[in-house]
C-alpha positions in Angstrom: 8.1 -4.8 -20.7 5.6 -7.5 -20.2 3.0 -7.4 -17.5 4.5 -10.4 -15.8 7.9 -8.8 -15.5 6.4 -5.7 -13.8 4.8 -8.0 -11.3 8.0 -9.8 -10.7 9.9 -6.5 -10.1 7.1 -5.4 -7.7 7.4 -8.7 -5.7 11.2 -8.4 -5.5 10.9 -4.8 -4.2 8.2 -5.9 -1.7 10.4 -8.7 -0.5 13.3 -6.3 0.3 11.1 -3.9 2.3 8.6 -6.1 4.1 9.1 -6.5 7.8 8.7 -10.1 9.1 9.3 -9.3 12.8 6.1 -10.4 14.5 6.6 -7.8 17.3 6.8 -5.0 14.8 3.6 -6.2 13.1 1.8 -6.5 16.4 2.9 -3.0 17.4 1.7 -1.6 14.1 -1.7 -3.2 14.4 -2.1 -2.0 18.0 -1.2 1.6 16.9 -3.7 1.3 14.1 -6.5 0.2 16.5 -5.6 2.8 19.0 -5.7 5.5 16.3 -9.1 4.2 15.2 -10.4 4.3 18.7 -9.2 7.9 19.2 -10.7 8.9 15.9 -14.0 7.4 16.8 -14.1 9.3 20.1 -13.6 12.7 18.4 -15.7 12.2 15.3 -19.1 13.9 15.4 -21.8 11.4 15.7 -23.8 12.9 12.9 -21.0 12.6 10.4 -22.2 10.4 7.5 -20.1 7.6 6.2 -19.6 9.5 2.9 -18.3 12.6 4.8 -16.1 10.5 7.0 -14.6 8.9 3.9 -14.1 12.3 2.3 -12.4 13.5 5.5 -10.1 10.5 5.6 -9.2 11.0 1.9 -8.3 14.7 2.5 -6.2 13.7 5.6 -4.3 11.2 3.5 -3.6 13.8 0.8 -2.5 16.4 3.3 -0.1 14.0 5.1 1.2 12.2 2.0 4.2 14.5 1.7 5.2 13.8 5.3 6.1 10.2 4.8 
């Protein structure tokens, strides 16, 4: 399998699953910003960027199975 064919398969899969509804995209962005705002409010002010990144990575690992 050549590298080009893998990319073409990926693009075909993406095209089948991508949402083009502008309202859904807007809602998703608003939820992301709202989540970010809530996270900023509850995050300790002395948390370093490295620790915050580590926490986010752990959160993603823990929640990966829930999707």
